[in-house]
C-alpha positions in Angstrom: 4.2 -15.9 -6.9 3.0 -19.7 -6.1 4.6 -22.0 -4.0 5.7 -23.8 -7.1 6.9 -20.6 -8.1 5.3 -19.6 -11.2 3.0 -16.3 -11.2 -0.5 -16.3 -10.6 -2.8 -14.3 -13.7 -2.6 -11.4 -12.1 0.8 -11.6 -11.5 1.6 -12.4 -15.2 -0.9 -9.7 -16.4 1.2 -7.0 -14.3 4.6 -7.9 -15.3 2.9 -7.0 -19.2 2.1 -3.8 -18.1 5.2 -3.1 -17.0 7.4 -4.2 -19.7 5.2 -3.0 -22.1 4.6 0.6 -20.2 8.8 0.9 -20.0 9.1 -0.2 -24.0 6.5 2.6 -24.6 7.5 5.5 -22.2 11.2 4.6 -21.3 10.2 4.2 -17.9 8.2 2.3 -15.3 4.4 2.6 -15.0 3.0 4.4 -11.3 1.3 1.7 -9.5 -2.1 3.9 -10.0 -1.2 3.3 -13.8 -0.6 -0.4 -13.3 -4.0 -0.5 -11.7 -6.0 0.8 -14.7 -4.3 -1.1 -17.2 -5.1 -4.6 -15.0 -8.5 -3.6 -14.1 -7.3 -2.9 -10.2 -9.0 0.5 -8.6 -7.1 -0.3 -5.2 -3.5 1.0 -5.0 -2.6 -1.0 -2.1 -3.7 -4.5 -4.0 -1.5 -3.4 -6.7 1.4 -2.8 -3.8 0.4 -6.3 -2.7 0.9 -7.7 -5.9 4.2 -6.0 -6.6 5.2 -7.1 -3.4 4.8 -10.7 -4.2 6.6 -10.7 -7.1 9.8 -9.2 -5.5 
């Protein structure tokens, strides 16, 4: 999250993936599944972005 409270483009993409995955599957995606959908191969990068959203 930026200092002004808005989400970065990457964070917006992650949120879209999480919402659509829950809608499609009834449960949240794994870190790897999020990474695959947003184009991040590093699970630590996905975890970092998730931490920024918390």
